[in-house]
C-alpha positions, 0 to 999 in steps of 0.5 A: 888123720880122720876124714873130715867130719870124724874124730878120735874120742873117749868111748862112752862105756867103761866096759868096753873101753876097758875090754880093748887091748894094745897087742904088741909084737916081737921079732924072733930077736925079741925086737918090737915090729908093730901093734894092733888091737884086740878084746876080751870076750870071756876071762882069758879069751882074747879076739885080734885079727889074724894079720895082727899076729901071723908077723910077730914070734912073741906077743905082749898083751897090755890092758887098757884103764879106765881113762883109755891110756894104754896100762903099761904096768900090766900086761902078759907075754904069750907066744903063738901056742897061745893062739888059735886061727879062723881059717875061713877069715881074718880073726884070731883067738888068743888065750891070755890072763891080766892080773888087773882089772879089765872088762869083758864085751857082750856080743849083739844077737845078730849082725849090725843091718845097714844104716845102724850106727857103730863105733870102732875102738882101737889104738890106731896109729898116730905117727908114734908108739907113744902118741898111739898109747890112748885108745880111740874111738870113731863113730859112722854107720854100716854102709853095706856088705861085700861079696865076702863077709866083710861088711863096710862102715863109713866110721874111719879105720886106721892102721892099728885099729886092726883087731879092735872091737866094732859096737853098736849100743854097747854090744859087739857087732864085728872086729875091724879088719881094713880100711879101703882107699882110692888112687889118691889114697884117700880113705873110702870105707872101714871094713870089718867081719861080722859078729857071726863069724866071730862066734862060729869061729870061736865055736871052731877053736874052743876045746879043754885047751882053750876054754871058752865059756859061752857069753850066756854062762858066764858069771860076769857084771858085764852082763845082764842076762838073768840066765847067767850062772857060773859055769864049770864043765868039770864040775857043775855041782862046784860054787865059788871061784877055783884056784890053780891048787883047787883045779889041781885037786880036782883033775889031777896035775893038769887042771888049772883055773880059767880065772872066771871060777872055773877049771879046764885042762892045761895045754897038751892035756884033755878031759878023760871020757867022763870029764872029770879028769885031765890026761896027758897028750892032746885030746882024742880026735883033736888037732894038737896044734894050736896055731896054723900059719896061712899059706903066704902068697909069694907075689903079695906085698908088705900090705896085702891088697885086694882091689875091688869096685867101690860106687864106680871107682877102683880102690885098694883095700889095705891089711897092714901086717902085723897090725900098724 
């Protein structure tokens, strides 16, 4: 439960609420094993934590309704082939398209400073799966930074929040990753990866098979930038939304719609030198693998633990496997 003085509440911004997703994990036998949170940053691109998805073999991504409830009728099943991870930090990038209405968050221009107010959105574990199927928000401030790139907040973070957005003035400033507790298990601080790390990882992950559109180029009602324009890296002169059939006619058999008005190459295809056609095979100069499993520490327990000093006390940072 949240500490005294903090409570779960409904988010104030409909777009941010409907941008957040519920990520269910399944093992190799198709059995449900846990969940985490995530959020859309482009039509078809979701951000979450590496530790949320690394324990699963397949995944089901659910949309969130306007009232914050998980939309059990709107989901997409994906595999590890639809994911890329940031090898430098606990961030993962998921390629998934949902047919129902959903939001797309906008990034802040810089990392938050100590003292700035933040909100943490997600689906924390409330004891049962059924009780956890409603979006929650906790509020607090940025309280500092660790020696790593992670930032600290007194906004309460619990298992299941992992991968959810951390926002300031309805702009994403980070992704929730862990919490630190004292020897008695009491909450000490929440931890999140700042927006600068997320964006750097997106730039690394992006290629013709992933297809992230920089936010300045996204033509989405979620954005207020006057410079936002419809963007198609294959055919900048074309206007209007493209279907899969139109993209196949334009790019060849390897073309597909991005879902946001543009075209891209399917997985296992790459752009030709002119950028006008999709050719079979991995992109030249790119590693064709879309997912790399981090080397596991044989000494690690089910919960990854990192001892740190916090206000003169010895605390443990808990990153729960499979998101719960």
